[in-house]
C-alpha positions in Angstrom: -11.1 -112.9 -3.7 -12.0 -110.7 -6.7 -14.9 -111.8 -8.7 -13.8 -111.2 -12.2 -15.8 -109.6 -14.9 -15.0 -112.6 -17.1 -16.8 -115.2 -15.0 -18.0 -118.0 -17.2 -21.6 -118.5 -15.8 -24.2 -117.2 -13.5 -26.2 -119.0 -10.8 -25.3 -122.0 -8.7 -23.8 -123.9 -11.5 -20.5 -122.5 -13.1 -18.8 -124.6 -15.8 -15.8 -123.8 -17.9 -16.7 -126.6 -20.4 -18.4 -125.7 -23.7 -22.1 -126.5 -23.8 -24.3 -127.9 -26.7 -26.7 -125.7 -28.2 -29.8 -125.5 -26.0 -32.8 -126.9 -27.7 -35.6 -124.4 -28.4 -33.5 -121.3 -29.4 -35.4 -118.1 -28.8 -35.3 -115.5 -31.6 -34.4 -112.0 -30.4 -37.0 -109.5 -29.4 -36.3 -106.0 -30.4 -36.6 -102.6 -28.9 -38.3 -99.8 -30.6 -38.7 -96.4 -31.9 -37.9 -94.4 -28.7 -34.3 -95.4 -28.9 -33.5 -92.8 -31.5 -36.3 -90.4 -30.5 -36.0 -88.1 -33.7 -37.7 -88.0 -36.9 -35.7 -89.9 -39.6 -35.3 -88.2 -42.9 -37.2 -90.0 -45.7 -39.6 -91.8 -43.4 -42.4 -89.3 -43.1 -45.9 -90.6 -44.1 -47.0 -89.5 -47.6 -49.6 -87.0 -48.1 -53.2 -88.3 -47.6 -54.5 -89.8 -50.9 -51.0 -89.9 -52.5 -49.2 -93.0 -53.5 -45.7 -93.6 -52.1 -44.5 -94.4 -55.5 -46.2 -91.7 -57.3 -44.1 -89.2 -59.2 -44.6 -86.3 -61.7 -45.0 -87.3 -65.4 -41.6 -87.4 -67.1 -39.6 -87.7 -64.0 -36.4 -89.7 -64.3 -36.2 -92.9 -62.3 -34.1 -92.5 -59.1 -31.5 -94.8 -57.9 -32.4 -97.2 -55.3 -31.9 -95.6 -51.8 -30.0 -97.4 -49.1 -32.3 -99.4 -46.7 -30.8 -97.7 -43.6 -31.9 -94.3 -42.2 -30.3 -92.2 -39.6 -31.5 -89.4 -37.4 -30.6 -85.9 -38.2 -27.3 -84.5 -36.9 -28.1 -82.7 -33.6 -28.0 -83.0 -29.9 -26.3 -86.1 -28.3 -28.6 -88.9 -27.3 -28.0 -88.5 -23.5 -29.7 -91.7 -22.6 -26.8 -93.6 -24.4 -24.2 -91.7 -22.4 -26.1 -92.1 -19.2 -26.4 -96.0 -19.5 -22.9 -96.4 -20.8 -21.5 -94.4 -17.8 -23.8 -96.5 -15.5 -22.3 -99.6 -17.1 -18.8 -98.4 -16.3 -19.4 -97.8 -12.8 -21.1 -101.2 -12.4 -18.2 -103.0 -14.1 -15.8 -101.2 -11.6 -17.9 -102.2 -8.6 -18.3 -105.8 -9.9 -14.5 -106.0 -10.2 -14.1 -105.3 -6.5 -14.4 -108.1 -3.9 -18.1 -108.7 -2.8 -19.4 -106.0 -0.4 -22.7 -104.2 0.4 -22.4 -101.9 -2.6 -22.2 -104.8 -5.1 -25.8 -105.7 -4.1 -26.6 -102.5 -6.0 -25.4 -104.0 -9.4 -27.8 -105.6 -11.8 -26.2 -109.0 -12.0 -27.7 -109.8 -8.5 -31.3 -109.3 -9.8 -31.3 -111.1 -13.1 -29.4 -113.0 -15.9 -27.6 -110.1 -17.6 -25.1 -107.4 -16.2 -23.3 -104.4 -17.2 -21.4 -106.1 -20.0 -24.6 -106.5 -22.0 -25.3 -102.7 -21.6 -21.7 -101.7 -22.7 -21.6 -103.9 -25.8 -25.2 -103.0 -27.0 -24.5 -99.3 -26.7 -21.2 -99.6 -28.4 -22.8 -101.2 -31.4 -25.4 -98.7 -31.4 -23.1 -95.6 -31.2 -20.6 -97.2 -33.6 -23.2 -97.8 -36.2 -24.7 -94.3 -35.7 -21.3 -92.6 -36.2 -19.7 -94.7 -39.0 -22.9 -95.5 -40.7 -23.4 -91.9 -41.5 -19.8 -91.8 -42.7 -20.4 -94.7 -45.1 -23.6 -93.1 -46.4 -21.9 -89.7 -47.0 -18.3 -90.5 -47.7 -18.4 -94.1 -49.0 -17.2 -97.4 -47.8 -13.5 -96.8 -48.2 -13.5 -93.6 -46.0 -15.7 -95.1 -43.5 -13.6 -98.2 -43.2 -10.5 -96.1 -42.8 -12.1 -94.1 -39.9 -13.2 -97.4 -38.3 -9.7 -98.9 -38.6 -8.3 -95.8 -37.1 -10.7 -96.1 -34.2 -9.8 -99.8 -33.8 -6.0 -98.8 -33.6 -6.8 -96.3 -30.8 -8.7 -99.0 -28.9 -5.8 -101.5 -29.4 -3.3 -99.0 -28.2 -5.4 -98.3 -25.1 -5.5 -102.0 -24.5 -1.7 -102.4 -24.7 -1.1 -99.4 -22.6 -3.5 -100.7 -20.0 -1.9 -104.2 -20.2 1.5 -102.6 -19.4 0.4 -100.5 -16.5 -1.7 -103.4 -15.1 1.3 -105.8 -15.1 3.5 -103.2 -13.6 0.9 -102.4 -10.8 0.4 -106.2 -9.9 4.0 -107.0 -10.2 5.1 -104.1 -7.9 2.6 -105.0 -5.3 3.4 -108.7 -5.3 7.1 -108.1 -4.9 6.9 -105.2 -2.4 4.6 -107.1 -0.1 6.2 -110.5 -0.8 2.8 -111.9 -1.6 2.9 -114.1 -4.9 -0.7 -114.8 -4.6 -1.4 -111.5 -6.4 0.2 -112.7 -9.5 -1.7 -115.9 -9.5 -5.0 -114.4 -8.7 -4.6 -111.7 -11.4 -3.6 -114.3 -14.0 0.0 -113.1 -14.8 1.8 -116.1 -13.5 2.5 -117.2 -17.1 4.0 -113.7 -17.9 6.6 -114.0 -15.2 7.5 -117.4 -16.3 7.8 -116.7 -20.0 7.6 -113.0 -20.5 8.9 -113.0 -24.1 6.2 -115.4 -25.3 3.6 -113.9 -23.2 4.1 -110.5 -24.4 3.7 -111.7 -28.2 0.5 -113.5 -27.2 -0.8 -110.4 -25.4 -0.2 -108.3 -28.5 -2.1 -111.0 -30.5 -5.0 -110.5 -27.9 -4.6 -114.2 -26.7 -3.2 -113.5 -23.3 -5.1 -111.2 -20.9 -5.0 -110.9 -17.2 -8.2 -110.9 -15.1 -10.6 -108.1 -15.9 -9.0 -107.3 -19.2 -11.5 -109.3 -21.5 -13.9 -106.6 -22.8 -11.5 -104.4 -24.9 -10.3 -107.4 -27.0 -13.9 -108.3 -27.7 -14.6 -104.7 -28.5 -11.6 -104.7 -30.9 -12.8 -107.8 -32.8 -16.3 -106.5 -33.1 -15.1 -103.1 -34.4 -13.0 -104.9 -36.9 -16.1 -106.6 -38.3 -18.0 -103.2 -38.3 -17.2 -102.3 -42.0 -18.7 -105.5 -43.2 -21.6 -105.2 -41.0 -22.4 -101.6 -42.1 -21.9 -102.5 -45.8 -24.4 -105.3 -45.5 -26.9 -103.3 -43.5 -26.6 -100.5 -46.0 -28.8 -102.6 -48.4 -30.3 -105.4 -46.3 -30.4 -104.5 -42.6 -32.8 -107.2 -41.7 -31.0 -109.9 -43.6 -27.7 -108.8 -41.8 -29.4 -109.2 -38.4 -30.7 -112.5 -39.5 -27.2 -113.7 -40.4 -26.0 -112.5 -37.1 -28.6 -114.8 -35.5 -27.5 -117.7 -37.7 -23.9 -117.2 -36.7 -25.0 -117.2 -33.0 -26.9 -120.4 -33.4 -24.1 -122.0 -35.3 -21.6 -121.0 -32.6 -23.6 -122.9 -30.0 -24.3 -125.9 -32.3 -20.7 -126.5 -33.5 -18.9 -124.9 -30.5 -17.0 -122.1 -32.4 -14.5 -120.1 -30.2 -11.3 -118.3 -30.1 -8.4 -120.0 -28.1 -6.6 -118.2 -25.6 -3.0 -118.4 -24.2 -1.8 -120.6 -22.4 -4.9 -122.7 -22.6 -8.7 -122.4 -22.7 -10.7 -119.8 -24.7 -11.8 -116.2 -24.7 -14.0 -115.3 -21.8 -16.2 -113.4 -24.2 -16.8 -115.4 -27.4 -16.9 -112.8 -30.2 -19.0 -115.3 -32.4 -21.7 -115.2 -29.8 -21.4 -111.6 -28.5 -21.5 -110.2 -32.1 -25.3 -110.8 -31.8 -25.7 -108.0 -29.4 -23.3 -105.7 -31.1 -25.1 -106.2 -34.5 -28.5 -105.8 -32.8 -27.4 -102.5 -31.4 -26.1 -101.4 -34.9 -29.5 -102.6 -36.4 -31.4 -100.5 -33.9 -29.3 -97.4 -34.7 -29.7 -97.7 -38.4 -33.6 -97.7 -38.5 -34.5 -101.2 -37.1 -35.7 -99.7 -33.9 -38.1 -97.4 -35.6 -39.4 -100.1 -37.9 -40.3 -102.1 -34.7 -42.0 -99.3 -32.8 -45.3 -100.9 -32.7 -43.9 -103.8 -30.8 -42.5 -101.6 -28.1 -45.7 -99.5 -27.8 -47.8 -102.7 -27.3 -48.9 -103.4 -23.8 -48.4 -107.0 -24.5 -44.7 -106.4 -24.9 -44.6 -104.4 -21.7 -46.2 -107.1 -19.7 -44.1 -109.9 -21.2 -41.0 -108.0 -20.2 -42.1 -107.4 -16.8 -43.1 -111.0 -16.4 -39.8 -112.2 -17.7 -37.8 -109.8 -15.4 -39.8 -111.0 -12.4 -39.1 -114.6 -13.2 -35.4 -113.9 -13.6 -35.3 -112.2 -10.3 -36.9 -115.2 -8.6 -34.4 -117.5 -10.2 -31.5 -115.3 -8.9 -33.1 -115.3 -5.4 -32.6 -119.1 -5.5 -28.9 -118.7 -5.7 -28.8 -116.8 -2.4 -31.7 -118.5 -0.7 -31.4 -122.2 -1.7 -34.7 -123.1 0.1 -36.5 -121.3 -2.7 -35.3 -123.7 -5.4 -37.6 -126.4 -4.2 -40.5 -124.4 -6.0 -38.6 -124.5 -9.2 -39.6 -127.3 -11.6 -36.7 -129.6 -12.1 -37.2 -129.7 -15.9 -36.8 -126.0 -16.0 -33.6 -126.2 -13.9 -32.1 -128.9 -16.1 -33.0 -126.9 -19.3 -31.7 -123.5 -17.9 -28.4 -124.2 -16.2 -25.6 -123.4 -16.7 -26.5 -119.8 -17.8 -23.3 -119.2 -19.9 -21.7 -115.7 -20.0 -19.0 -116.8 -22.3 -21.3 -117.6 -25.2 -23.9 -115.0 -24.2 -26.7 -117.4 -23.2 -30.0 -116.8 -24.7 -31.5 -116.1 -21.2 -29.0 -113.3 -20.7 -29.8 -111.9 -24.2 -33.7 -111.8 -23.6 -33.1 -110.4 -20.1 -31.2 -107.5 -21.6 -33.9 -107.0 -24.2 -36.6 -106.9 -21.6 -34.7 -104.3 -19.6 -34.1 -102.2 -22.7 -37.8 -102.5 -23.8 -39.0 -101.2 -20.6 -36.3 -98.5 -20.4 -37.1 -96.9 -23.8 -40.7 -97.1 -22.9 -40.6 -95.3 -19.6 -37.4 -93.0 -20.1 -38.3 -90.7 -23.1 -35.6 -88.9 -25.0 -36.7 -85.5 -23.7 -36.9 -86.6 -20.0 -35.9 -83.5 -18.0 -33.8 -85.6 -15.6 -31.2 -86.1 -18.3 -30.2 -82.5 -17.8 -30.0 -82.8 -14.0 -26.7 -82.2 -12.4 -27.1 -85.3 -10.3 -26.9 -87.4 -13.4 -24.1 -85.4 -15.0 -21.3 -87.6 -13.5 -22.7 -90.7 -15.2 -23.2 -88.8 -18.4 -19.6 -87.5 -18.5 -18.2 -90.9 -17.8 -20.3 -92.4 -20.6 -19.1 -89.7 -23.0 -15.5 -90.8 -22.3 -16.0 -94.5 -22.0 -12.6 -95.8 -23.2 -10.5 -93.8 -20.9 -12.9 -94.3 -18.0 -13.0 -98.1 -18.5 -9.2 -98.4 -18.6 -9.1 -96.3 -15.4 -11.7 -98.5 -13.7 -9.6 -101.7 -14.4 -6.6 -100.0 -12.8 -8.6 -98.7 -9.7 -10.2 -102.0 -9.2 -6.9 -103.9 -8.5 -5.8 -100.8 -6.3 -8.9 -101.3 -4.3 -8.4 -105.0 -4.1 -4.9 -104.4 -2.8 -6.0 -102.0 -0.2 -8.8 -104.3 1.1 -6.5 -107.2 1.2 -3.5 -105.5 2.9 -5.1 -102.7 5.0 -8.7 -103.5 5.9 -11.6 -105.5 4.5 -14.3 -104.2 6.6 -17.7 -102.9 5.2 -16.6 -99.3 5.8 -13.5 -99.6 3.9 -15.3 -101.4 1.1 -17.8 -98.5 0.8 -15.0 -96.0 0.9 -13.0 -97.7 -1.9 -16.1 -98.0 -4.1 -17.2 -94.5 -3.7 -13.6 -93.1 -4.0 -13.2 -95.0 -7.2 -16.4 -93.7 -8.7 -15.4 -90.1 -7.6 -12.0 -90.6 -9.3 -13.6 -91.7 -12.5 -16.0 -88.8 -12.3 -13.1 -86.3 -11.9 -11.0 -87.7 -14.7 -14.1 -87.6 -17.1 -14.7 -83.9 -16.2 -11.1 -83.1 -16.7 -11.1 -84.9 -20.1 -14.3 -83.0 -20.9 -12.9 -79.7 -19.8 -9.7 -80.2 -21.9 -11.7 -81.0 -25.0 -14.0 -78.1 -24.6 -11.6 -75.5 -23.6 -8.0 -76.5 -24.6 -9.0 -77.9 -28.0 -11.5 -75.2 -29.2 -10.0 -75.1 -32.8 -10.6 -78.8 -33.3 -14.1 -78.7 -31.8 -15.1 -76.1 -34.4 -14.6 -78.5 -37.3 -15.7 -81.6 -35.5 -19.0 -83.2 -36.4 -21.1 -86.2 -35.8 -19.4 -88.1 -38.6 -16.1 -88.3 -36.9 -17.4 -88.1 -33.3 -15.1 -90.7 -31.6 -16.5 -89.7 -28.3 -19.9 -91.0 -29.3 -18.4 -94.1 -30.7 -16.7 -95.1 -27.5 -14.3 -92.8 -26.0 -11.9 -89.9 -26.9 
């Protein structure tokens, strides 16, 4: 059976019920300066002996500058493309039935998975692109560009929904196996197609594995307000995001789904990761550079990751759970994915802190041809994500109807990854060669690729 991306929990305890806010909320740890990796205009140290506020006699007072800062326009941040491409590959593999290759995905070695990577990078890149637009062109123009991007993502979601339904319906009828429609969550569509289509257009009805794009749409709709607030008070904006996260857990805020239940990814909770990514892009990471550079942060991160790895081992080797204190188990479980459990959030932060510490921006490996497939997929994430959802069901069908052996699992997984790479290469080639006139006038302000796809 396919293990869907929208699973509600991690570990031995899986629960669809809403949980009360866990006592002892952990405030978020931040990553640091190496995320941006370039000198930010206006942040250079003043000349020795000179006061920051000193100015020539008779100089006119200047208007207060915005609180956010952005790196200068230049070369793409290949680390973001690399890890976004990696997240897309991991999401595709996790959508397939469990096999030997699924043991290479990060969800088997800690609390977080590829979804956290995707959402954080989406918030970072969206803020980088549209934050610059807001600074240079104003709130109205930036909002218009964001809404245009939201419309593109929405159209992609509707298109994917249509193709996905057609794919599942064709397979179910051709092979006379109605279990496909039930397993993929489209039984309600077949019973009431008119009502279900309307609910799907409202983002309330989604088949299995189609929960990420609706979350992304809602978060992007909130981006103008996030950027406007961060323009003047970035730290306050991040603090308000933490407050909303805590209120969501305390008062059980959620969006309902059709025909029952709630969103698999609660936007009121997952906004914290998105806003944190935006905060890092707009100067927050640079302001926290000393924290990342500290050996204390490094060892805390390593210790947390080792502890999380041990906990995940208890899921597969139950004998190890006897060494876990019962009080910790009672406090920890269930580790909820729907509401972005604080353990998942801090696990991602620990991974991010070590990544930016040991993988510098100028690492020569980023130019390696061996990493080029990942980077290409990350540069066209919207199209590749949609393709991955389609390929995941096709792979599920082949494994169910043809062969479910380990060799076929490996072949399906590797074939899917190669197809995703091939399509990303074709898209990149088309945009580079067939659209040269548009590329000449394109700049980082309107770079939709950097913000999540073409």
